N, C-alpha and C positions, 0 to 999 in steps of 0.2 A: 504493500500500500504506500510505497514511497511517493508515487505520483500524486496520490490524494493529499499527502502532507505538503508537497511542493505547491500544489494548486491552492489549497486552503491558506497556506502562508502568504502566497501572492495576493489573494483577494483580501485577507485580513489586513495586510500592510497598507492596502489602498482604501480601507474603511468599509468594505462590504461586510454586512452582518450575515450570520449563518442563515437566518430566515430568507434573506434575499438570494443567497447562494443556492438554497434549496428550491425556492420558488421559480427561479429562472434557470435552474439546472446547469449552473456554471461549473466548469470542470477543467481538467488538465489532461493532456494526452502524453502518456509516458513515452520515452524514447526506446521503444521495444518493437521495432519492425512494424507489423500490421496488427498489433494488439487492439488498438482502438477500433479499427475497421471491423475486426472479427467480433468484438464485444457489441458494437452498435448493430451489426447485422443480426446477431443472436437475440437482441432485444427488440427487433422489429423496426428499427429506424430506417428511414428511406435513404437509399444510397446516394440520392441527389443532394443530401445535406452535408456530405463530406467529399473530399477528393483524395486520391492516392497518387503516388508517383512511382515510376520504375527507376530503380537505382541498381548499378552493378555493385555487387558485394563479393567477398571472397567465395561465396557459394554460387555465384552467377547472378543473373538478373532476378531481382525480387521486387514485389509490390510492397512499398512502405507507406506508412501514414504521412500525408502531407503536413499535418498539424503536429507531428511528433515534437515534444519539448515545448509546447505552447499551451496557454490557457484557451478554453473554448467557450463560446456563447452559442448554444444550439439554435438550429433553424426553427423559427417560430411561424412557419407558413400555415 
């Protein structure tokens, strides 16, 4: 849950209260390949709300999360 701690620390430093973070589902995408994309798909989120990228890694070309290492504000469509 390191990503959760990083995200919460970021929002708290900027004055966001926990109720606001929960209400607007603010978050943080860990720097772990496609962890975010996989978790979002598993929870039924629309793939149009995020983007991926292809990067060459030591294992070859892999799809990685575009927002890795960043805080997120979910699609409110």
